[in-house]
C-alpha positions as CSV (number, residue, x, y, z in Angstrom):
1,M,127.9,57.9,234.0
2,R,127.7,59.4,237.5
3,T,130.9,60.0,239.4
4,Q,130.2,57.3,242.0
5,E,129.8,54.8,239.1
6,R,133.4,55.6,238.0
7,V,135.1,54.4,241.2
8,A,137.1,51.2,241.7
9,G,137.8,49.4,244.9
10,I,141.0,47.4,245.4
11,D,141.5,45.0,248.3
12,V,145.3,44.7,248.8
13,P,146.3,41.7,250.9
14,Q,149.9,40.3,251.1
15,K,149.4,38.2,247.9
16,K,147.0,38.8,245.0
17,P,145.0,42.1,245.0
18,A,141.3,42.0,244.0
19,V,139.7,44.8,242.1
20,C,136.1,45.7,241.6
21,A,134.9,48.4,239.2
22,P,132.7,50.3,238.9
23,C,131.8,50.4,242.5
24,S,130.0,52.6,245.1
25,P,132.4,54.9,247.0
26,L,131.3,53.0,250.1
27,W,132.4,49.7,248.6
28,S,133.0,46.3,250.2
29,F,133.8,43.2,248.3
30,T,130.8,41.4,249.8
31,K,128.4,43.9,248.3
32,C,130.5,45.4,245.5
33,C,129.4,44.7,241.9
34,S,128.7,42.1,239.4
35,K,131.2,39.2,239.0
36,T,132.0,40.4,235.5
37,S,133.6,43.5,236.9
38,E,135.8,41.8,239.5
39,K,139.4,40.9,238.8
40,T,142.3,39.4,240.7
41,V,145.6,40.9,239.6
42,G,149.3,40.3,240.1
43,T,151.9,42.9,241.2
44,T,154.5,42.7,238.5
45,T,155.0,45.8,236.3
46,A,153.3,44.1,233.4
47,E,150.3,43.0,235.5
48,L,149.9,46.5,237.0
49,K,150.0,48.1,233.6
50,E,147.3,45.7,232.5
51,L,145.3,46.7,235.6
52,A,145.6,50.4,234.7
53,H,144.4,49.8,231.2
54,W,141.5,47.7,232.5
55,L,140.5,50.5,234.9
56,L,140.7,53.0,232.0
57,A,138.5,50.7,229.9
58,Q,136.0,50.6,232.8
59,E,136.0,54.5,232.7
60,V,137.3,54.6,236.3
61,I,138.4,58.0,237.6
62,Q,139.1,57.2,241.3
63,V,140.5,54.1,243.0
64,Y,140.0,53.3,246.7
65,M,142.2,50.8,248.4
66,D,141.8,48.7,251.5
67,S,145.2,47.3,252.5
68,T,147.0,45.3,255.1
69,S,150.3,46.9,256.1
70,Q,152.3,48.7,253.3
71,Y,151.3,46.4,250.5
72,W,149.4,49.2,248.8
73,C,152.5,51.4,248.2
74,P,153.7,49.8,244.9
75,I,150.2,49.7,243.5
76,W,149.5,53.3,244.5
77,N,152.9,54.4,243.0
78,F,152.1,52.7,239.7
79,L,148.5,53.9,239.4
80,E,149.4,57.4,240.3
81,C,151.3,57.5,236.9
82,F,147.9,56.9,235.2
83,D,146.3,59.8,237.2
84,F,144.0,57.7,239.3
């Protein structure tokens, strides 16, 4: 798998983040990837742990985030523990 195919994109609004993987490094959710690789996630510890395991199962090595305000911080802090 090429490196750019091992990238995930996360759109982080105030409520439920949306994840798409694998994705092009120049991702956008309107052109991202197939519906089977898109996921809406919660922000509890258990839900973020599930997200991390899902990203690992998708063989993702990098995660790009688009965020409103500081809503990305807890997600970034959690995913950093999994070396994304």
